[in-house]
C-alpha positions in Angstrom: 92.7 145.9 91.9 95.7 145.2 89.7 95.1 143.0 86.6 98.3 141.3 85.4 98.1 140.7 81.6 100.6 138.6 79.7 100.8 139.6 76.0 104.4 139.1 74.7 104.2 140.8 71.3 102.1 143.4 69.6 101.9 145.5 66.5 101.4 149.3 66.4 100.9 150.5 62.9 103.9 149.0 61.0 106.0 148.5 64.1 106.3 145.2 65.8 107.3 145.0 69.5 108.3 141.8 71.2 109.0 141.2 74.9 112.1 139.0 75.1 112.8 137.1 78.4 116.4 136.7 79.5 116.0 135.5 83.1 114.6 136.4 86.5 115.7 138.0 89.7 114.3 137.4 93.2 114.2 140.6 95.2 113.9 140.6 99.0 111.2 142.9 100.5 113.7 145.5 101.7 114.4 146.3 98.0 110.9 147.9 97.9 110.5 150.5 100.6 106.8 151.0 101.2 105.7 147.8 99.7 103.4 146.2 102.3 102.8 142.5 102.0 99.6 142.9 103.9 98.3 145.4 101.4 99.8 143.8 98.3 100.1 140.1 99.1 100.1 139.1 95.4 103.4 141.0 94.9 105.4 138.4 96.8 106.2 134.8 95.9 106.0 131.9 98.4 109.7 132.4 99.3 108.9 136.0 100.4 110.7 137.7 97.6 109.4 139.6 94.6 110.1 137.7 91.4 110.9 140.0 88.5 111.8 139.2 84.9 114.9 140.5 83.1 115.1 140.9 79.4 114.7 143.2 76.5 112.2 144.6 73.9 112.7 144.1 70.2 111.3 146.9 68.0 111.1 146.3 64.3 109.7 148.6 61.6 110.6 151.1 58.9 113.6 149.0 58.0 115.1 149.2 61.5 115.7 146.6 64.1 116.2 148.0 67.6 116.8 146.2 70.9 115.7 148.1 74.0 118.0 147.0 76.9 120.2 143.9 76.8 119.2 141.7 79.8 121.1 140.3 82.7 123.4 138.3 80.5 124.8 134.7 80.8 125.5 134.8 84.6 124.1 134.2 88.0 124.0 136.8 90.8 124.0 136.2 94.6 122.0 137.7 97.3 123.6 140.5 99.3 124.9 139.5 102.7 122.1 139.0 105.3 119.3 139.0 102.7 119.4 135.4 101.5 116.0 133.8 102.0 117.2 130.2 101.1 120.1 128.4 99.4 119.2 129.5 95.9 120.6 132.2 93.8 119.2 135.7 93.6 119.0 135.8 89.8 120.2 134.2 86.6 120.1 135.3 82.9 121.0 133.6 79.7 117.8 133.3 77.8 118.0 136.2 75.4 119.6 134.4 72.5 116.8 131.8 72.4 114.2 134.6 72.7 115.7 136.5 69.8 115.8 133.4 67.7 112.1 132.6 68.5 111.3 136.2 67.3 113.2 135.5 64.0 116.1 137.8 64.8 119.8 137.2 65.0 122.2 139.4 67.0 123.7 140.6 63.7 120.3 141.8 62.5 120.1 144.4 65.3 121.2 147.9 64.1 120.6 149.8 67.4 120.7 148.9 71.1 119.0 151.5 73.2 119.7 151.2 76.9 117.1 152.7 79.3 119.9 152.9 81.9 123.2 151.4 82.8 122.3 149.0 85.6 123.9 145.6 85.1 120.6 143.7 84.5 120.0 145.9 81.4 123.5 145.7 79.8 124.3 142.0 80.2 124.6 140.9 76.6 126.6 143.9 75.3 129.9 142.0 75.3 129.7 138.8 77.5 132.7 137.2 75.8 134.8 140.3 75.5 133.5 141.4 72.1 130.2 143.0 71.0 127.4 140.5 71.0 125.5 142.7 68.6 128.3 143.3 66.0 126.4 145.7 63.7 124.6 147.8 66.4 125.2 151.3 67.7 124.6 151.4 71.4 122.8 154.4 72.9 122.8 155.3 76.6 121.9 158.3 78.8 125.1 160.4 79.2 124.3 161.2 82.8 124.7 157.6 83.8 128.4 157.3 82.9 129.9 159.1 85.9 127.8 157.2 88.4 127.6 153.7 87.0 130.6 153.2 84.8 133.5 155.3 86.1 133.7 153.9 89.7 136.0 150.9 89.3 134.9 147.9 91.2 131.3 149.0 91.7 129.7 148.0 88.4 132.4 146.0 86.6 130.0 144.0 84.4 128.5 147.3 83.2 131.9 149.0 82.8 133.5 146.2 80.8 130.6 145.8 78.5 130.3 149.5 77.7 134.0 150.0 77.3 134.2 147.1 75.0 131.5 148.6 72.8 133.2 152.0 73.0 136.5 150.5 71.9 134.8 149.3 68.7 133.4 152.8 68.1 129.8 151.8 68.5 128.8 153.8 71.6 126.7 157.0 71.5 125.5 159.2 74.4 122.0 160.6 74.6 121.1 164.1 75.8 117.4 165.2 76.0 114.8 163.8 73.7 116.3 162.0 70.7 114.6 160.4 67.7 116.3 157.0 67.3 114.3 155.9 64.3 111.1 157.0 62.6 108.4 156.7 65.3 110.9 155.8 68.0 112.0 158.5 70.4 114.1 158.2 73.6 112.9 160.6 76.4 114.9 161.4 79.5 113.1 160.1 82.6 115.6 160.5 85.5 115.5 159.4 89.1 116.0 155.7 89.0 119.4 156.7 87.5 120.5 160.1 86.4 120.5 159.1 82.7 117.4 156.9 82.7 115.3 157.0 79.5 111.9 155.7 78.4 111.2 154.7 74.8 108.2 156.4 73.1 106.9 154.6 70.0 104.2 156.0 67.8 102.7 154.8 64.6 99.3 155.4 62.9 98.1 157.5 65.8 98.8 154.7 68.3 101.4 154.9 71.1 103.5 152.5 73.2 105.8 153.6 75.9 108.5 151.2 77.2 109.0 152.5 80.7 112.2 150.8 81.7 112.5 151.1 85.5 110.2 154.0 86.0 108.0 151.4 87.5 109.2 148.2 89.2 106.0 146.5 90.5 102.3 146.7 89.6 101.7 147.9 93.2 103.2 151.3 92.2 100.2 151.8 89.9 98.1 152.1 93.1 100.7 153.7 95.3 103.4 155.6 93.5 105.2 156.3 96.9 106.5 152.7 96.8 110.1 153.0 95.7 113.0 150.9 94.7 116.2 150.6 96.8 118.6 151.5 94.0 116.8 154.7 92.9 119.7 157.2 92.7 117.4 160.1 93.6 114.2 158.8 95.3 112.4 162.2 95.2 113.1 162.6 91.5 112.2 159.0 90.8 108.8 159.6 92.5 108.2 162.8 90.4 109.1 160.9 87.2 106.8 158.0 88.2 103.9 160.3 88.9 104.6 162.3 85.7 104.4 159.2 83.5 101.4 157.8 85.3 99.5 161.0 84.8 100.5 161.1 81.2 99.3 157.6 80.3 96.4 156.9 82.8 93.0 157.0 81.2 94.4 157.1 77.7 94.9 154.6 74.8 98.6 154.6 75.4 100.1 151.1 75.8 102.9 150.8 78.4 105.4 148.1 79.2 107.7 148.4 82.2 110.9 146.3 82.1 110.2 144.2 85.2 106.5 143.7 85.5 105.4 140.0 85.6 105.5 138.6 82.1 106.9 141.8 80.7 103.3 142.5 79.7 101.8 145.2 77.6 98.8 147.0 79.1 96.9 150.2 79.4 96.4 152.1 82.7 92.9 153.1 83.4 92.0 156.4 85.0 91.7 154.6 88.4 95.2 153.0 87.9 94.2 149.5 86.9 96.3 147.6 84.4 94.0 146.3 81.7 94.7 144.1 78.6 95.4 145.7 75.2 93.5 144.7 72.1 96.3 144.4 69.6 97.4 142.0 66.9 99.6 139.3 68.4 102.7 138.6 66.3 104.4 135.3 65.8 
């Protein structure tokens, strides 16, 4: 059993965390090797694809305003050749500015952008108009991602242009190992999906929230961690990282939020790998 819970904002001690929607992507079944529609029928929409949200998490507290990831950005993406289920687009972003405003935050308020990794659906609002969208923010990323996801010209142009624009303004910082970004907010290396993938570990008043990025892509992986994602750069390492974090949080009071679960929900993982609602103060 997988219980999907939609709670879009919580408080942990003196830290607020808001899930901010930017758009959605429809992923064909081949993107999830091992995901069986017969075993997990609820994972698929009527069009036969897996619908996943894209967005970001806003973390505020201790006089800091941090954005974890930067969404897909104001654009549409098309299905790869041969995988189009209908005439629609594969994905579209553009909602992050409205989501930020609804949370009472402007782009200029953000002092830090922490990228869990450098795939294009996580960096889309860095510099969509050729200049930094978050003008006062320092942008942190996992150093191991640069060679694979930024340097190859033509492979990830949206990512490369955004990051090089931020670097040109002197606002880019590489992460190595565990790094405390702010009081109570620590970036922890969690490689496999990409070489420089990070999770964000937030603690306050003996409570803990882990923003898992793309360590998990679908609730079905709570039940079967062998289900993988097609763009994992190192599938074996991604599996080990997935299993490590599931072992660490399952059966504890730790609240988790993967980047692409339905509703970008916050939940706890029970000892038998069920996602259950959190009891927390809803903000806003």
